[in-house]
ROTILUM-708092 format. One record per residue (C-alpha): residue in one letter; chain; x, y, z. Coordinates in steps of 0.02 Angstrom, whole numbers. Layout:
N
SITE/a/A/X/Y/Z
...
END
This chain:
685
SITE/m/A/5048/-350/6265
SITE/r/A/4939/-499/6227
SITE/s/A/5011/-653/6141
SITE/l/A/4924/-782/6036
SITE/p/A/4926/-965/6089
SITE/p/A/5036/-1079/5985
SITE/l/A/4955/-1118/5818
SITE/l/A/5062/-1255/5743
SITE/t/A/5229/-1336/5780
SITE/a/A/5365/-1223/5710
SITE/a/A/5444/-1280/5548
SITE/l/A/5599/-1388/5571
SITE/a/A/5762/-1301/5533
SITE/l/A/5824/-1452/5436
SITE/s/A/5732/-1577/5329
SITE/v/A/5715/-1754/5390
SITE/t/A/5806/-1828/5241
SITE/g/A/5987/-1786/5211
SITE/c/A/5991/-1641/5337
SITE/r/A/5955/-1525/5192
SITE/p/A/5903/-1348/5243
SITE/a/A/5716/-1328/5244
SITE/e/A/5626/-1214/5124
SITE/p/A/5600/-1040/5199
SITE/a/A/5432/-1015/5280
SITE/p/A/5312/-924/5165
SITE/i/A/5282/-738/5180
SITE/r/A/5111/-703/5255
SITE/v/A/5017/-542/5220
SITE/v/A/4874/-458/5315
SITE/i/A/4793/-311/5225
SITE/v/A/4691/-199/5340
SITE/v/A/4575/-81/5246
SITE/i/A/4506/60/5352
SITE/d/A/4357/94/5241
SITE/g/A/4330/278/5201
SITE/v/A/4464/355/5311
SITE/r/A/4537/513/5239
SITE/l/A/4723/541/5226
SITE/d/A/4688/694/5334
SITE/e/A/4640/585/5484
SITE/s/A/4775/452/5463
SITE/f/A/4950/482/5394
SITE/a/A/4947/655/5313
SITE/a/A/5086/779/5350
SITE/w/A/4960/917/5380
SITE/d/A/4820/961/5500
SITE/s/A/4646/892/5477
SITE/d/A/4522/1022/5416
SITE/l/A/4390/936/5523
SITE/t/A/4482/937/5690
SITE/g/A/4619/1066/5667
SITE/e/A/4739/938/5741
SITE/p/A/4886/851/5656
SITE/a/A/4826/699/5559
SITE/q/A/4949/584/5646
SITE/q/A/4869/615/5816
SITE/t/A/4716/515/5765
SITE/m/A/4812/350/5773
SITE/p/A/4965/398/5877
SITE/r/A/5031/223/5916
SITE/i/A/5025/169/5735
SITE/f/A/5109/328/5678
SITE/e/A/5241/334/5815
SITE/e/A/5280/148/5832
SITE/l/A/5230/61/5671
SITE/v/A/5266/189/5535
SITE/p/A/5453/198/5577
SITE/q/A/5464/9/5554
SITE/g/A/5400/14/5375
SITE/t/A/5371/115/5217
SITE/l/A/5239/250/5204
SITE/v/A/5178/289/5028
SITE/l/A/5111/466/5039
SITE/p/A/4992/495/4959
SITE/t/A/4926/345/4867
SITE/y/A/4790/379/4738
SITE/n/A/4627/296/4693
SITE/m/A/4617/344/4509
SITE/g/A/4461/242/4475
SITE/t/A/4290/239/4558
SITE/t/A/4304/310/4733
SITE/i/A/4178/195/4816
SITE/t/A/4200/33/4912
SITE/a/A/4175/-116/4797
SITE/p/A/4268/-57/4641
SITE/a/A/4409/15/4747
SITE/h/A/4436/-153/4832
SITE/v/A/4437/-238/4663
SITE/t/A/4575/-119/4610
SITE/m/A/4685/-153/4760
SITE/f/A/4656/-343/4756
SITE/t/A/4680/-369/4569
SITE/g/A/4804/-231/4524
SITE/a/A/4688/-164/4388
SITE/r/A/4546/-39/4385
SITE/q/A/4388/-129/4332
SITE/r/A/4205/-91/4323
SITE/l/A/4115/-163/4473
SITE/a/A/3951/-96/4538
SITE/n/A/3939/-66/4725
SITE/f/A/3828/-219/4751
SITE/s/A/3838/-363/4873
SITE/v/A/3816/-540/4807
SITE/d/A/3677/-612/4914
SITE/e/A/3525/-553/4815
SITE/g/A/3536/-665/4663
SITE/p/A/3662/-751/4549
SITE/g/A/3670/-609/4422
SITE/l/A/3813/-539/4522
SITE/y/A/3966/-437/4481
SITE/r/A/4139/-507/4503
SITE/p/A/4313/-449/4449
SITE/e/A/4355/-491/4270
SITE/r/A/4541/-503/4304
SITE/p/A/4615/-625/4431
SITE/t/A/4629/-580/4615
SITE/l/A/4784/-587/4722
SITE/g/A/4706/-733/4816
SITE/e/A/4678/-831/4655
SITE/e/A/4856/-801/4597
SITE/l/A/4924/-858/4766
SITE/r/A/4825/-1018/4760
SITE/r/A/4858/-1052/4575
SITE/q/A/5046/-1024/4587
SITE/t/A/5084/-1101/4758
SITE/q/A/4947/-1232/4783
SITE/a/A/4889/-1139/4939
SITE/t/A/4725/-1202/5010
SITE/q/A/4564/-1101/5014
SITE/e/A/4575/-1073/5201
SITE/e/A/4750/-999/5180
SITE/s/A/4677/-852/5083
SITE/m/A/4535/-761/5171
SITE/i/A/4427/-606/5146
SITE/l/A/4348/-543/5306
SITE/a/A/4230/-395/5324
SITE/n/A/4085/-322/5421
SITE/a/A/4010/-271/5252
SITE/d/A/3959/-384/5109
SITE/l/A/4013/-264/4970
SITE/v/A/4185/-348/4957
SITE/w/A/4115/-524/4946
SITE/p/A/4139/-532/4755
SITE/l/A/4328/-531/4783
SITE/d/A/4330/-714/4833
SITE/w/A/4351/-764/4650
SITE/s/A/4349/-686/4477
SITE/l/A/4267/-720/4310
SITE/m/A/4433/-746/4222
SITE/p/A/4442/-916/4134
SITE/g/A/4572/-1028/4212
SITE/y/A/4538/-955/4385
SITE/g/A/4367/-944/4470
SITE/p/A/4292/-1051/4610
SITE/e/A/4431/-1180/4601
SITE/f/A/4550/-1048/4669
SITE/a/A/4428/-951/4779
SITE/s/A/4473/-868/4942
SITE/e/A/4374/-906/5099
SITE/w/A/4241/-776/5135
SITE/f/A/4209/-729/5318
SITE/f/A/4063/-612/5351
SITE/v/A/4066/-526/5520
SITE/a/A/3882/-517/5567
SITE/i/A/3801/-427/5712
SITE/a/A/3766/-599/5787
SITE/p/A/3794/-780/5733
SITE/g/A/3673/-830/5597
SITE/e/A/3619/-651/5561
SITE/t/A/3633/-565/5392
SITE/q/A/3653/-389/5461
SITE/p/A/3836/-335/5468
SITE/a/A/3917/-294/5633
SITE/p/A/3914/-104/5649
SITE/d/A/4066/-91/5763
SITE/d/A/4241/-127/5697
SITE/s/A/4285/-210/5862
SITE/f/A/4180/-359/5803
SITE/a/A/4289/-369/5647
SITE/t/A/4457/-348/5735
SITE/v/A/4413/-482/5864
SITE/a/A/4354/-599/5726
SITE/l/A/4512/-566/5627
SITE/n/A/4623/-606/5776
SITE/l/A/4528/-766/5815
SITE/e/A/4533/-825/5634
SITE/l/A/4721/-795/5626
SITE/q/A/4742/-896/5786
SITE/e/A/4636/-1042/5730
SITE/t/A/4702/-1060/5553
SITE/p/A/4873/-1008/5486
SITE/r/A/4833/-889/5343
SITE/r/A/4950/-838/5204
SITE/l/A/4843/-695/5140
SITE/v/A/4704/-597/5224
SITE/l/A/4607/-446/5162
SITE/a/A/4510/-369/5307
SITE/n/A/4386/-229/5275
SITE/l/A/4339/-124/5427
SITE/k/A/4180/-32/5379
SITE/e/A/4132/69/5534
SITE/v/A/4236/223/5489
SITE/d/A/4145/243/5323
SITE/r/A/3976/217/5405
SITE/k/A/4014/347/5538
SITE/g/A/4076/465/5404
SITE/h/A/3911/450/5312
SITE/y/A/3787/431/5453
SITE/g/A/3869/474/5619
SITE/d/A/3800/612/5728
SITE/s/A/3952/724/5711
SITE/i/A/4132/743/5656
SITE/a/A/4180/673/5825
SITE/d/A/4090/510/5784
SITE/y/A/4192/488/5625
SITE/v/A/4358/538/5703
SITE/g/A/4322/433/5857
SITE/s/A/4294/277/5751
SITE/v/A/4467/304/5676
SITE/e/A/4546/331/5847
SITE/e/A/4469/170/5912
SITE/l/A/4567/68/5784
SITE/d/A/4738/126/5844
SITE/q/A/4752/3/5987
SITE/p/A/4677/-155/5906
SITE/i/A/4783/-136/5749
SITE/m/A/4940/-117/5855
SITE/d/A/4887/-267/5960
SITE/l/A/4863/-368/5802
SITE/w/A/5037/-324/5739
SITE/e/A/5119/-364/5905
SITE/d/A/5027/-529/5917
SITE/l/A/5079/-578/5741
SITE/s/A/5259/-527/5774
SITE/a/A/5267/-637/5929
SITE/d/A/5184/-788/5853
SITE/p/A/5293/-936/5798
SITE/v/A/5197/-958/5635
SITE/y/A/5186/-777/5582
SITE/g/A/5335/-702/5672
SITE/d/A/5463/-617/5562
SITE/r/A/5385/-685/5401
SITE/t/A/5231/-574/5403
SITE/v/A/5187/-411/5316
SITE/m/A/5048/-294/5369
SITE/v/A/4973/-171/5247
SITE/i/A/4865/-28/5311
SITE/t/A/4768/70/5182
SITE/s/A/4597/136/5132
SITE/d/A/4487/111/4980
SITE/h/A/4438/294/4961
SITE/g/A/4444/457/5056
SITE/r/A/4310/588/5077
SITE/h/A/4282/766/5019
SITE/r/A/4380/904/5101
SITE/i/A/4287/1057/5160
SITE/e/A/4385/1164/5038
SITE/d/A/4336/1056/4889
SITE/n/A/4160/1125/4875
SITE/a/A/4119/1230/5026
SITE/e/A/3961/1295/4943
SITE/f/A/3880/1124/4968
SITE/g/A/3873/1147/5155
SITE/e/A/3969/1099/5310
SITE/d/A/3925/914/5295
SITE/f/A/4000/898/5121
SITE/w/A/4149/806/5197
SITE/r/A/4035/657/5231
SITE/n/A/4025/613/5047
SITE/h/A/4141/530/4923
SITE/g/A/4130/461/4747
SITE/d/A/4199/592/4630
SITE/a/A/4361/670/4569
SITE/t/A/4412/778/4719
SITE/a/A/4584/753/4792
SITE/g/A/4507/713/4961
SITE/d/A/4418/566/4880
SITE/r/A/4568/507/4781
SITE/e/A/4707/520/4912
SITE/v/A/4719/372/5031
SITE/p/A/4846/312/5161
SITE/l/A/4961/164/5126
SITE/l/A/5086/85/5245
SITE/f/A/5189/-74/5221
SITE/v/A/5277/-149/5371
SITE/g/A/5361/-317/5402
SITE/a/A/5462/-448/5311
SITE/g/A/5550/-384/5155
SITE/v/A/5493/-204/5181
SITE/r/A/5614/-60/5198
SITE/k/A/5611/28/5365
SITE/g/A/5590/213/5393
SITE/q/A/5548/255/5213
SITE/v/A/5428/386/5150
SITE/v/A/5390/366/4964
SITE/e/A/5324/524/4884
SITE/a/A/5313/470/4701
SITE/p/A/5131/449/4648
SITE/y/A/5074/270/4666
SITE/t/A/4897/203/4656
SITE/l/A/4783/69/4726
SITE/e/A/4829/-34/4572
SITE/d/A/5006/-50/4641
SITE/i/A/4959/-135/4804
SITE/a/A/4930/-310/4733
SITE/p/A/5090/-312/4627
SITE/t/A/5191/-253/4778
SITE/i/A/5118/-388/4890
SITE/a/A/5147/-517/4752
SITE/a/A/5330/-466/4746
SITE/l/A/5344/-491/4934
SITE/m/A/5260/-662/4921
SITE/d/A/5369/-713/4773
SITE/i/A/5222/-735/4656
SITE/k/A/5170/-640/4500
SITE/m/A/5018/-537/4452
SITE/p/A/5023/-559/4262
SITE/w/A/4853/-477/4234
SITE/a/A/4889/-323/4341
SITE/r/A/4909/-151/4265
SITE/g/A/4992/-83/4421
SITE/v/A/5177/-94/4464
SITE/p/A/5273/-150/4619
SITE/i/A/5321/-5/4732
SITE/t/A/5506/-45/4723
SITE/e/A/5554/94/4845
SITE/a/A/5461/-3/4980
SITE/l/A/5552/-168/4951
SITE/n/A/5719/-232/5014
SITE/e/A/5737/-330/4852
SITE/a/A/5669/-264/4690
SITE/p/A/5569/-392/4591
SITE/d/A/5637/-450/4423
SITE/w/A/5463/-451/4347
SITE/t/A/5341/-312/4305
SITE/r/A/5219/-262/4170
SITE/s/A/5280/-171/4014
SITE/g/A/5235/-150/3832
SITE/l/A/5056/-122/3775
SITE/g/A/4904/-79/3877
SITE/a/A/4774/-71/3738
SITE/i/A/4755/-50/3550
SITE/a/A/4633/24/3426
SITE/a/A/4632/-8/3238
SITE/s/A/4540/62/3088
SITE/g/A/4600/36/2911
SITE/d/A/4786/75/2903
SITE/y/A/4785/164/3071
SITE/m/A/4841/80/3232
SITE/v/A/4842/180/3394
SITE/e/A/4920/105/3549
SITE/e/A/4922/133/3736
SITE/i/A/5102/101/3788
SITE/f/A/5156/75/3969
SITE/e/A/5293/197/4017
SITE/s/A/5460/132/4078
SITE/d/A/5469/274/4204
SITE/d/A/5360/196/4336
SITE/a/A/5395/330/4466
SITE/w/A/5266/452/4404
SITE/r/A/5195/416/4233
SITE/r/A/5095/261/4188
SITE/g/A/5059/263/4005
SITE/g/A/5041/363/3846
SITE/v/A/4943/351/3684
SITE/w/A/5052/335/3529
SITE/w/A/5033/326/3341
SITE/e/A/5176/281/3224
SITE/g/A/5308/325/3355
SITE/q/A/5226/491/3399
SITE/r/A/5153/526/3570
SITE/l/A/4975/588/3551
SITE/s/A/4938/611/3736
SITE/d/A/5003/751/3844
SITE/p/A/5179/707/3906
SITE/d/A/5134/783/4074
SITE/a/A/4985/668/4099
SITE/f/A/5002/538/4237
SITE/a/A/4903/415/4131
SITE/a/A/4828/407/3957
SITE/e/A/4721/257/3916
SITE/s/A/4595/165/3807
SITE/p/A/4622/237/3634
SITE/a/A/4489/232/3497
SITE/v/A/4520/273/3314
SITE/v/A/4421/290/3152
SITE/d/A/4486/302/2975
SITE/t/A/4409/459/2897
SITE/g/A/4464/425/2718
SITE/d/A/4592/564/2711
SITE/g/A/4667/527/2881
SITE/a/A/4600/472/3049
SITE/m/A/4537/533/3217
SITE/a/A/4593/457/3381
SITE/c/A/4522/489/3555
SITE/w/A/4571/430/3729
SITE/r/A/4559/481/3912
SITE/e/A/4699/554/4017
SITE/l/A/4728/620/4191
SITE/k/A/4846/740/4277
SITE/i/A/4888/747/4461
SITE/h/A/4911/931/4493
SITE/h/A/4767/1011/4587
SITE/s/A/4625/975/4707
SITE/w/A/4507/920/4568
SITE/m/A/4578/771/4472
SITE/p/A/4455/713/4339
SITE/w/A/4488/608/4188
SITE/v/A/4472/716/4032
SITE/p/A/4441/665/3851
SITE/r/A/4573/706/3721
SITE/c/A/4574/683/3533
SITE/a/A/4691/708/3385
SITE/l/A/4676/717/3197
SITE/l/A/4801/604/3108
SITE/a/A/4852/649/2930
SITE/d/A/4923/529/2802
SITE/d/A/5083/632/2797
SITE/g/A/5113/600/2983
SITE/t/A/5049/768/3044
SITE/v/A/4958/764/3211
SITE/t/A/4836/901/3263
SITE/a/A/4779/896/3444
SITE/i/A/4597/940/3481
SITE/d/A/4492/940/3639
SITE/g/A/4374/799/3677
SITE/p/A/4186/818/3661
SITE/q/A/4161/871/3843
SITE/a/A/4263/937/3989
SITE/q/A/4264/789/4108
SITE/v/A/4235/602/4093
SITE/g/A/4241/448/4201
SITE/p/A/4384/326/4232
SITE/f/A/4314/203/4102
SITE/w/A/4268/325/3963
SITE/e/A/4296/254/3790
SITE/p/A/4199/318/3638
SITE/d/A/4138/220/3490
SITE/l/A/4206/324/3345
SITE/r/A/4114/302/3180
SITE/m/A/4102/389/3013
SITE/v/A/3918/436/2994
SITE/e/A/3839/494/2832
SITE/g/A/3756/664/2846
SITE/s/A/3681/794/2730
SITE/t/A/3854/868/2698
SITE/g/A/3948/703/2688
SITE/s/A/4025/585/2814
SITE/v/A/4081/658/2981
SITE/v/A/4154/580/3139
SITE/h/A/4029/539/3274
SITE/a/A/4087/497/3451
SITE/a/A/3958/398/3550
SITE/y/A/3994/356/3731
SITE/i/A/3921/331/3903
SITE/n/A/3928/488/4007
SITE/n/A/3962/436/4187
SITE/p/A/4092/557/4257
SITE/d/A/4104/479/4430
SITE/d/A/4066/300/4374
SITE/i/A/3933/284/4508
SITE/g/A/3795/235/4391
SITE/e/A/3648/277/4502
SITE/l/A/3534/379/4391
SITE/g/A/3429/438/4538
SITE/q/A/3584/520/4612
SITE/n/A/3665/587/4455
SITE/n/A/3559/635/4305
SITE/d/A/3714/654/4197
SITE/v/A/3727/463/4184
SITE/a/A/3667/425/4008
SITE/p/A/3721/389/3830
SITE/r/A/3794/539/3740
SITE/e/A/3843/578/3562
SITE/a/A/3942/717/3481
SITE/r/A/3990/750/3300
SITE/w/A/4145/837/3235
SITE/t/A/4106/989/3128
SITE/g/A/4284/1011/3068
SITE/a/A/4316/1149/3194
SITE/a/A/4231/1093/3355
SITE/w/A/4122/958/3433
SITE/e/A/3935/978/3422
SITE/l/A/3852/891/3569
SITE/g/A/3681/819/3538
SITE/v/A/3541/854/3661
SITE/i/A/3487/688/3734
SITE/t/A/3342/640/3846
SITE/e/A/3387/540/3999
SITE/p/A/3348/353/3992
SITE/q/A/3277/276/4150
SITE/i/A/3411/146/4174
SITE/y/A/3555/115/4293
SITE/y/A/3741/94/4263
SITE/p/A/3747/98/4073
SITE/t/A/3908/36/3991
SITE/d/A/3982/-9/3822
SITE/l/A/3889/100/3697
SITE/s/A/3900/42/3516
SITE/i/A/3821/133/3368
SITE/a/A/3772/90/3189
SITE/d/A/3743/216/3049
SITE/l/A/3584/182/2952
SITE/g/A/3610/328/2833
SITE/e/A/3509/487/2809
SITE/g/A/3551/540/2986
SITE/r/A/3476/385/3067
SITE/e/A/3570/285/3199
SITE/v/A/3542/143/3319
SITE/w/A/3631/129/3485
SITE/a/A/3656/-27/3590
SITE/f/A/3720/-33/3768
SITE/a/A/3711/-137/3927
SITE/a/A/3622/-73/4082
SITE/n/A/3514/-114/4232
SITE/p/A/3329/-74/4229
SITE/g/A/3278/72/4339
SITE/g/A/3254/42/4524
SITE/n/A/3357/-47/4657
SITE/g/A/3245/-200/4645
SITE/s/A/3324/-241/4477
SITE/r/A/3502/-194/4517
SITE/y/A/3564/-369/4474
SITE/t/A/3475/-379/4307
SITE/r/A/3597/-338/4167
SITE/r/A/3516/-326/3997
SITE/i/A/3549/-255/3824
SITE/y/A/3457/-96/3777
SITE/v/A/3426/-18/3607
SITE/q/A/3388/162/3565
SITE/r/A/3359/247/3397
SITE/a/A/3422/423/3361
SITE/s/A/3429/547/3219
SITE/w/A/3516/714/3196
SITE/g/A/3411/862/3142
SITE/g/A/3461/1040/3108
SITE/a/A/3558/1154/3226
SITE/g/A/3631/1012/3327
SITE/a/A/3465/935/3378
SITE/l/A/3479/750/3414
SITE/d/A/3311/665/3423
SITE/v/A/3317/508/3530
SITE/g/A/3185/374/3538
SITE/a/A/3131/275/3688
SITE/v/A/3251/156/3772
SITE/r/A/3195/-23/3740
SITE/q/A/3258/-179/3825
SITE/l/A/3310/-311/3700
SITE/t/A/3203/-468/3714
SITE/p/A/3278/-574/3576
SITE/d/A/3194/-737/3622
SITE/a/A/3033/-779/3714
SITE/q/A/3130/-923/3792
SITE/a/A/3269/-810/3856
SITE/p/A/3337/-859/4027
SITE/d/A/3259/-787/4182
SITE/a/A/3321/-613/4229
SITE/y/A/3416/-673/4381
SITE/d/A/3502/-817/4290
SITE/w/A/3605/-724/4161
SITE/r/A/3705/-566/4139
SITE/q/A/3711/-483/3968
SITE/e/A/3856/-367/3927
SITE/r/A/3963/-288/3791
SITE/p/A/3852/-269/3639
SITE/t/A/3933/-232/3471
SITE/i/A/3825/-178/3325
SITE/r/A/3851/-162/3137
SITE/v/A/3744/-127/2983
SITE/d/A/3738/-222/2819
SITE/g/A/3630/-128/2695
SITE/d/A/3463/-109/2782
SITE/r/A/3494/-248/2905
SITE/l/A/3563/-225/3081
SITE/h/A/3667/-358/3166
SITE/m/A/3713/-362/3351
SITE/a/A/3813/-480/3459
SITE/f/A/3839/-479/3647
SITE/t/A/3902/-588/3788
SITE/n/A/3780/-684/3895
SITE/f/A/3845/-775/4048
SITE/q/A/3823/-848/4219
SITE/d/A/3964/-889/4338
SITE/n/A/4000/-1055/4253
SITE/q/A/3926/-1034/4079
SITE/r/A/3977/-910/3944
SITE/q/A/3892/-877/3778
SITE/i/A/3892/-754/3633
SITE/w/A/3719/-717/3562
SITE/r/A/3681/-638/3394
SITE/v/A/3521/-553/3338
SITE/s/A/3470/-451/3184
SITE/s/A/3337/-326/3135
SITE/d/A/3262/-265/2971
SITE/d/A/3167/-116/3041
SITE/d/A/3299/-3/3121
SITE/g/A/3304/-104/3281
SITE/e/A/3119/-104/3323
SITE/i/A/3100/-293/3313
SITE/w/A/3244/-417/3328
SITE/t/A/3258/-598/3275
SITE/p/A/3266/-737/3404
SITE/a/A/3441/-755/3474
SITE/e/A/3565/-871/3390
SITE/v/A/3695/-943/3508
SITE/v/A/3860/-920/3416
SITE/v/A/3975/-976/3557
SITE/d/A/3937/-1085/3708
SITE/d/A/4102/-1106/3799
SITE/p/A/4140/-1089/3986
SITE/g/A/4314/-1030/3937
SITE/l/A/4249/-874/3848
SITE/y/A/4342/-719/3908
SITE/a/A/4212/-609/3995
SITE/n/A/4330/-459/3991
SITE/l/A/4333/-450/3800
SITE/p/A/4184/-409/3688
SITE/p/A/4148/-506/3528
SITE/v/A/4225/-417/3378
SITE/w/A/4151/-401/3204
SITE/m/A/4271/-447/3063
SITE/g/A/4160/-388/2922
SITE/d/A/4011/-505/2934
SITE/r/A/4099/-632/3045
SITE/l/A/4123/-631/3233
SITE/a/A/4287/-660/3325
SITE/w/A/4314/-698/3510
SITE/v/A/4442/-766/3635
SITE/t/A/4425/-922/3742
SITE/h/A/4533/-1017/3865
SITE/d/A/4554/-1206/3856
SITE/g/A/4629/-1229/4029
SITE/r/A/4809/-1204/3973
SITE/a/A/4812/-1074/3835
SITE/a/A/4709/-940/3749
SITE/n/A/4624/-974/3583
SITE/v/A/4575/-837/3461
SITE/c/A/4425/-895/3360
SITE/a/A/4317/-834/3217
SITE/e/A/4165/-895/3124
SITE/g/A/4202/-992/2967
SITE/g/A/4108/-974/2803
SITE/n/A/4027/-1146/2812
SITE/g/A/3958/-1134/2988
SITE/s/A/4116/-1201/3070
SITE/n/A/4236/-1100/3177
SITE/t/A/4422/-1073/3153
SITE/c/A/4534/-1056/3305
SITE/i/A/4718/-1016/3329
SITE/r/A/4792/-1083/3490
SITE/l/A/4919/-963/3564
SITE/d/A/5072/-999/3668
SITE/t/A/5004/-886/3806
SITE/d/A/4852/-890/3919
SITE/r/A/4833/-701/3921
SITE/v/A/4745/-589/3794
SITE/s/A/4695/-418/3858
SITE/d/A/4632/-329/3701
SITE/i/A/4574/-369/3524
SITE/a/A/4546/-258/3370
SITE/w/A/4504/-282/3185
SITE/d/A/4586/-166/3058
SITE/g/A/4486/-222/2907
SITE/s/A/4602/-362/2855
SITE/l/A/4693/-430/3008
SITE/l/A/4642/-466/3187
SITE/h/A/4761/-391/3314
SITE/i/A/4776/-448/3494
SITE/v/A/4872/-387/3646
SITE/r/A/4952/-542/3720
SITE/g/A/5048/-574/3880
SITE/n/A/5225/-643/3883
SITE/p/A/5319/-740/4018
SITE/d/A/5424/-589/4067
SITE/g/A/5270/-486/4109
SITE/s/A/5269/-385/3948
SITE/w/A/5120/-362/3834
SITE/t/A/5146/-358/3645
SITE/r/A/5038/-349/3489
SITE/q/A/5014/-499/3376
SITE/a/A/4924/-496/3208
SITE/l/A/4820/-647/3156
SITE/s/A/4736/-697/2993
SITE/l/A/4576/-793/3024
END
């Protein structure tokens, strides 16, 4: 067994003054992510379908020596996007978030998490230095995790980024994980770290591009010894010693041969959809504060990793949607999330996503007036939308069950009657992505107003149009008995999000959404796009060309700004649209209008220019006024345009607002509380 050289003088047992006992040494955590390893070649209780051998034989020392010392969570699920970058965001922030699989070295129009990272929370709550929180990888896809876009966090609380290159000064990543494990060990020797996230990328690369199954399996086997060496070195070190936790996990799995055998014998190489092989990942906790010899079988997810680590480090993750895995902990935390997840309002109808108190297997449900709308057997039900129909309302949401090899999110809807009756109906299609949320509107047609559901169709949330031609805007209308899906031509854009529609009458509509222009060369260019549509007879939906919005000839250069979250409304014959426009350190809301069905737009008016603008929340129309949320360094402020050109703001006694909705008279927010709960607050602005 190797041992590390002494790093620092051990902490004194007693303080110098008054012989008072010293503060306990901080818990240190090292997260090792074996990128792309399947549960079937790591910790599964069954044989690998690739090798025919028991899964545990792939890393025998870890399984035989390390697993008994800790808690194995089997299986853990990735319920979001099963590719590298967004999966790492999930595990490091405790919340599923949109994040394209892009590195950050090709221009400043980059993607970052929109909720705080575990590293930011550690630094913000404990005054840890940047070098005490480190992200290390032989792939640059996880670089955006060094800091988030959340106001009050950001570069001031960034983690140190360490890129393991093929050689010093090179930009090409090291292909072999031995480069990364050696670098990790050296960095831990040279600088005492309190938190490290280490991504080991070779396994995923060999899975995709290796010569054979043996290449992939061999890359997993080669990690058995260095990971055990790392743990033994940390355990023997005077700084890390018995105050360290190691977490071993993966960001995503891979297909199993049985998932879709008709695609050929190499189908196992792929990942990025809703198969169980993609979603099931290994997770092991070992070290200080962790129960020994435990196997937790209740379904937990990647969202739960950050809250569990936070509990071990005695900090909080107030923005996380995951929960601490209490079965893995010697001491259960006295803090967790509860209350509301999201809200939707229309007229007198308020539909809520409510976090379940039974954390063991069910995460949330969609409710209206004390009635559960979502399936009680669903693992999760999220992101409700609602529209007042005049004689009732329609609500839609997404939900997911964990019960078979194919685990997609599915859309669900319900008709809500004024007398309290609820009628469940299917959603407009069979399968949707982990961020599906429709814009429900009443649209005037030849037979009167009907509900239209407009949304982005992106079942796997990959967003690469060249790989998946299903990625596009979609619209369906409710006939009173079933959904009628419009036939839509495919726009040549990448990663569309946040579709908003406006009804122009006589069957005419205008859509607005954010997307990247086609082609990898523009993958960092986020812009607003507009498309006109009209319903004809027999379910025909005629769609015009997709046009990039160019609201101002003096608009910033494409690589300087990122435009997101459009929201569109109509006032007579005039269209109005607002959207966020931001860089890393500058946030704005722009507003434009059009008198010709969205063909030509006015120059942009900057409504808000505030670095504290919440990037995770879109601007909201309150009739003809806009509302938004900012952060002043200590608390959140909910603001709205005034009638005389001035703005009105209400300063809250919290720095957390996770959702905002207008019901026609009041503005409702979902706000965070000191005990970790989220509750609804109504405001008059």
